[in-house]
C-alpha positions in Angstrom: 0.0 -0.1 0.2 1.3 3.6 -0.4 2.7 5.6 1.8 0.9 8.8 3.0 0.6 12.5 2.5 1.2 14.6 6.1 -2.4 15.4 6.7 -3.1 11.4 6.5 -0.6 11.0 9.2 -1.9 13.6 11.7 -5.5 13.0 11.1 -4.2 9.0 11.5 -2.5 10.0 14.8 -5.6 11.9 15.7 -8.4 9.4 15.0 -6.3 6.6 16.4 -6.9 4.4 13.0 -5.2 3.8 9.8 -7.0 6.7 7.7 -6.7 7.2 3.8 -8.5 10.1 1.8 -11.6 10.1 1.3 -11.7 8.2 5.1 -14.6 9.8 7.9 -13.1 9.8 10.6 -13.6 11.7 14.7 -10.3 13.2 15.8 -9.3 14.4 19.0 -8.7 18.1 18.8 -5.7 19.4 20.3 -7.2 23.6 20.0 -9.9 25.3 19.5 -10.8 28.9 18.3 -13.6 30.9 18.3 -13.8 34.6 17.1 -16.9 37.5 17.9 -18.0 36.6 14.7 -18.6 32.9 15.4 -18.3 32.0 19.0 -21.4 33.7 20.2 -23.0 31.3 17.5 -21.9 28.3 18.8 -22.6 29.1 22.5 -26.5 29.0 21.1 -25.6 25.8 20.0 -24.0 24.8 22.6 -27.1 25.8 25.3 -29.4 24.3 22.0 -27.7 21.2 22.8 -28.0 20.7 26.3 -23.9 21.6 26.6 -22.7 21.1 30.5 -19.0 21.5 31.4 -16.8 22.5 28.8 -15.3 18.9 28.2 -11.6 20.8 28.1 -11.6 24.3 28.5 -7.5 24.3 28.2 -7.8 23.0 24.7 -10.1 26.1 23.7 -10.0 30.0 23.2 -12.3 32.8 21.7 -10.7 35.5 20.4 -12.2 39.4 20.0 -11.2 40.4 17.2 -13.7 41.3 13.9 -15.3 43.5 16.2 -12.6 45.5 17.8 -13.2 47.4 19.7 -17.0 46.9 19.3 -18.6 49.2 16.4 -22.3 49.6 18.0 -23.7 48.4 21.2 -25.3 45.3 19.7 -21.7 44.1 19.3 -20.6 45.6 22.9 -23.4 42.9 24.4 -21.7 39.7 22.5 -18.1 40.6 23.6 -19.5 40.9 27.3 -21.0 37.5 26.7 -18.0 35.9 25.5 -16.6 37.4 28.6 -19.1 36.0 30.5 -18.7 32.5 29.1 -15.5 32.1 29.1 -14.9 33.1 32.4 -17.2 30.8 33.5 -15.9 27.7 32.1 -12.0 28.6 31.9 -11.2 29.4 28.4 -8.9 31.6 27.4 -9.7 35.0 26.0 -8.1 37.1 23.9 -9.5 40.5 24.4 -10.4 43.7 22.3 -6.8 44.8 21.1 -4.4 41.9 21.4 -4.9 41.1 18.2 -6.4 38.8 15.8 -6.7 35.4 17.2 -4.6 33.4 13.7 -1.7 35.7 14.7 -2.3 35.1 18.5 -2.7 31.1 18.1 0.7 31.4 16.0 2.3 33.6 18.2 1.4 31.7 21.6 2.7 28.1 20.5 -1.1 27.0 20.3 0.0 25.4 17.3 2.3 22.6 17.3 3.6 20.5 14.5 1.6 17.3 14.4 -1.2 18.7 16.2 -4.9 19.0 14.8 -5.9 22.4 15.3 -9.2 23.8 14.4 -11.0 27.3 14.7 -15.0 29.2 13.5 -12.9 30.9 10.8 -11.7 30.0 7.5 -8.4 31.5 7.6 -7.8 28.9 10.5 -5.4 27.5 7.3 -2.7 29.7 8.3 -1.4 27.4 10.9 -0.3 24.5 8.8 2.6 26.7 8.0 3.6 25.3 11.4 3.5 21.4 10.0 -0.3 21.3 11.9 -2.7 20.0 10.4 -5.0 23.6 10.7 -9.0 23.9 9.2 -11.6 25.9 9.5 -15.1 24.8 11.1 -18.5 26.4 11.6 -20.4 27.2 15.1 -22.7 24.0 15.2 -18.4 22.6 14.7 -17.2 24.3 17.8 -20.0 24.1 19.8 -19.7 20.4 19.5 -16.7 20.2 20.2 -17.0 22.0 23.8 -18.6 19.5 24.3 -17.0 16.6 23.6 -13.7 18.0 22.2 -13.8 15.9 19.3 -14.8 16.4 15.6 -15.7 14.5 12.2 -13.5 15.4 9.4 -13.3 13.6 5.4 -9.5 13.1 5.2 -8.8 15.5 2.3 -6.4 14.5 -0.5 -3.6 16.2 -1.2 -2.0 18.1 -3.7 1.6 18.3 -3.9 2.9 22.0 -4.5 6.8 21.7 -5.3 8.5 25.2 -4.5 12.1 26.0 -6.0 14.5 28.7 -6.0 13.7 31.6 -3.9 12.3 34.9 -4.2 13.9 37.7 -6.3 14.7 41.2 -4.8 11.1 43.2 -4.7 8.9 39.9 -4.8 7.7 38.5 -1.7 5.4 35.7 -0.7 2.2 37.1 -1.2 3.1 37.1 -4.5 4.1 34.0 -4.6 0.2 33.0 -3.0 -0.8 35.2 -6.3 0.5 33.6 -8.9 -0.5 30.3 -6.9 -4.1 31.2 -6.8 -4.0 32.2 -10.7 -2.6 28.8 -10.9 -4.8 26.9 -9.6 -8.2 29.0 -9.7 -10.2 30.1 -6.7 -12.1 26.6 -5.9 -9.1 24.7 -7.9 -8.6 22.5 -4.2 -11.8 22.5 -3.2 -11.9 20.1 0.2 -8.6 19.2 -0.9 -5.2 19.6 1.3 -2.3 21.7 -0.5 1.0 19.6 0.7 3.9 22.7 0.3 7.4 20.6 -0.1 10.4 20.3 -2.2 13.6 22.3 -1.9 12.1 25.9 -2.2 10.9 25.6 1.1 14.2 26.1 3.2 14.3 29.4 1.4 10.9 30.5 2.8 11.3 31.9 6.4 8.1 31.2 8.9 6.0 34.3 8.0 6.8 33.6 4.3 5.0 30.3 5.0 2.0 31.4 7.3 1.0 33.6 4.0 1.2 30.8 2.0 -0.9 28.4 4.2 -3.1 31.8 4.6 -3.9 31.6 1.0 -4.5 27.9 0.9 -8.3 28.5 1.3 -9.1 31.4 -1.3 -8.3 28.2 -3.7 -11.2 25.8 -1.6 -8.4 24.0 0.2 -8.8 22.5 3.5 -5.9 22.9 4.6 -2.2 24.0 3.6 0.4 22.6 5.6 4.1 22.6 5.5 6.9 20.3 6.4 8.1 21.0 10.0 12.2 22.2 9.8 15.1 23.9 11.9 13.2 27.5 11.0 10.2 25.8 12.5 11.9 25.0 15.5 13.7 28.1 15.8 10.1 29.8 15.7 8.6 27.8 18.5 11.8 28.1 20.7 10.7 29.6 23.8 6.7 30.1 22.2 5.5 26.8 23.7 7.1 24.5 26.1 4.8 21.5 24.9 6.2 18.1 23.1 5.9 18.1 19.7 6.3 15.5 16.6 6.9 17.0 13.3 4.7 15.0 10.6 7.0 14.2 6.5 5.0 13.0 4.3 6.3 9.2 3.0 8.2 9.1 -0.2 5.9 7.5 -1.9 3.1 9.0 -0.5 -0.2 9.5 -3.3 -1.5 12.7 -4.6 -4.3 14.1 -6.4 -1.8 15.9 -8.5 1.4 18.0 -8.2 1.7 21.7 -9.2 5.9 23.3 -9.5 5.4 26.7 -8.4 9.3 28.2 -9.4 10.0 31.6 -7.4 12.7 32.3 -9.2 10.6 32.7 -12.1 8.1 35.4 -10.3 7.6 39.1 -10.3 5.5 41.2 -8.4 1.6 39.9 -9.0 -2.2 41.9 -8.3 -4.9 40.3 -8.1 -7.8 42.6 -9.7 -11.4 43.8 -7.9 -13.5 41.1 -7.3 -12.2 37.6 -7.0 -9.0 36.6 -5.2 -8.1 34.4 -8.8 -8.5 37.7 -11.0 -4.1 38.2 -11.1 -2.5 39.1 -13.3 1.5 40.6 -13.3 1.4 43.9 -11.2 3.2 45.5 -14.5 0.3 44.8 -16.5 -2.0 47.5 -13.6 1.0 49.5 -13.5 -0.9 53.3 -13.3 -4.0 52.4 -11.8 -5.4 55.1 -9.6 -5.3 53.8 -5.9 -7.0 56.7 -3.2 -6.8 54.1 -0.3 -3.8 51.7 0.7 -4.0 49.0 3.3 -1.8 47.3 5.2 -2.1 44.1 7.9 -4.1 41.1 7.9 -3.8 37.9 9.2 -2.0 37.7 5.7 0.1 41.0 5.8 -0.4 42.3 9.0 2.9 41.1 10.8 6.5 43.0 11.8 8.2 41.7 8.7 5.1 43.2 6.5 5.4 46.4 8.0 9.6 47.1 7.3 9.0 45.7 4.0 6.1 48.5 3.4 7.9 51.7 5.7 11.4 51.0 4.0 9.7 51.7 0.3 7.5 54.4 1.9 10.8 55.8 3.2 12.5 55.6 -0.4 10.0 57.0 -2.0 9.2 59.5 0.0 6.2 59.4 2.1 2.7 59.3 0.7 1.1 60.9 -2.7 -1.6 63.7 -1.7 -5.1 62.4 -1.6 -3.7 58.5 -0.8 -5.3 57.5 3.0 -2.8 54.8 4.4 -4.7 52.5 7.0 -1.8 50.5 9.0 -3.4 47.6 11.4 -1.2 45.2 13.0 -2.0 41.6 13.4 -1.4 41.5 17.2 -0.7 43.8 20.3 3.2 41.7 20.8 3.3 43.0 16.4 1.7 47.2 17.5 4.4 46.9 20.5 7.8 46.1 18.1 7.0 48.7 15.5 6.1 51.4 18.5 10.0 50.6 19.9 11.8 50.0 16.5 10.7 53.5 15.5 8.6 52.1 12.1 5.2 53.4 14.3 6.4 56.6 14.0 7.5 56.6 11.0 4.1 56.1 9.6 2.4 58.0 11.7 4.5 61.1 10.6 3.8 60.5 6.6 0.0 60.7 7.8 -1.4 57.2 8.4 -4.3 56.0 10.5 -3.0 53.7 12.8 -6.5 51.5 14.0 -6.4 49.0 16.7 -5.1 45.3 16.2 -7.7 42.9 14.7 -9.4 42.5 11.6 -9.8 46.0 11.3 -11.3 47.1 8.1 -10.7 43.7 6.4 -14.1 42.6 6.6 -15.6 45.5 7.1 -17.4 44.9 10.3 -15.2 48.3 11.6 -11.9 50.6 11.0 -11.6 52.5 8.2 -13.9 52.1 5.2 -13.9 53.0 1.5 -16.2 55.1 0.1 -18.1 55.0 -3.0 -15.3 54.5 -6.3 -12.4 54.3 -4.2 -9.6 51.1 -5.3 -8.2 50.0 -2.5 -4.9 48.1 -2.6 -4.4 45.8 0.3 -2.2 43.1 1.9 -5.6 41.3 2.8 -6.6 38.0 1.0 -10.2 38.6 0.1 -11.5 41.5 -2.6 -14.9 40.3 -3.8 -17.7 43.2 -3.7 -18.5 44.4 -0.4 -15.5 42.8 1.1 -14.2 46.0 3.1 -17.7 47.3 3.9 -18.9 48.9 0.9 -19.6 47.4 -2.1 -18.7 50.4 -4.2 -15.5 49.9 -3.9 -12.9 47.9 -5.7 -10.3 46.2 -4.3 -6.8 45.3 -5.3 -5.0 42.4 -3.4 -0.6 42.8 -3.6 2.5 42.5 -1.4 3.5 45.0 1.3 6.1 46.5 -0.9 3.2 47.0 -3.3 0.8 48.5 -1.8 3.1 50.8 -0.5 4.5 51.6 -3.7 0.9 52.5 -4.6 0.9 54.9 -1.4 4.0 56.7 -3.2 2.9 57.0 -6.3 -1.1 57.5 -6.1 -1.1 54.3 -8.6 -0.5 50.8 -8.3 3.3 50.4 -9.3 6.0 47.8 -9.6 7.9 48.3 -6.0 11.0 47.2 -7.4 11.1 50.8 -8.6 10.9 52.8 -5.4 13.1 50.0 -3.4 16.1 51.6 -2.7 
């Protein structure tokens, strides 16, 4: 019998059975997260199902990140409800201002190699960068986990994404993610795992891997997962005291198909409104006017992202007239680092709007909302109509450097024209 993929191995271990792609398994969950966008409904289901004590509160966490700060009374009351529920059952809660749940999951070491980590939010796939099987679930699934600590899953087939080369100057992980979305399409990996491998993996740092795993769901994937290596262990050092065991695919593992992505051959990319897979080389969109630039989200809100953007902005002399720059750190730790190293002061001096760490404008539930007819270029992962709270706006997706280049020129611009 053929060997197993990383996803097959992890789900087999968590279910205690010899599982293969297509099998339905019931697994013990290592950690589950709910947000203020999903946990209130999960509590409704929990109560409707007669939930008593939470099965294993230490494996649960809530994040108040989608409506942070609460934009109205109704959301403030939902926040109060989540705080009360978490306090009653001993669930850790990341309150308003602490950041995006996905960023906090990786910062806190709750997502570990070989683990099964789920969240009631589609971008839970981000944690696959750490060699965990990480996937989004619904609120009813989260309620069931609160009660019994388990989840049923169909083991996905895997697509092997063979990475080679390394990213050239002026090209970033977001460009690679957009290129992959263009190659596979928005549903090209529906309910399949994207398993990244090949010699190019070693050329990507953990922040790069987080971007690629995060984007897996934009291709319909159940999860996106990387092997663990020395970079993984370095990232986790000091973040978690739990023991973990990395999982590798067998040499004879069976894949649904294989896709090659040569990092050396990439150039800056941009996704055009209103489809994440409507991607073209950024040069083809150069000159498109931009009125709002958004730096942040679980895709592009880490320290490295802001440093890349700052460097381009400083090299280009700052913001063009008429451009609104919105900066939303992915976590309080990111904000504090930017404050310590002077990056935050640089953004403030340039006239940026600094928003509370969290999801911010990405999903249009709080933060800065674009006006009608406004072209936005964003480091986010989604650009469908109405995504940022206004169906009359037009959202382009690009790397932090490309977004900063647009901020400098007031139009979509290749960052390599500006970078020092």
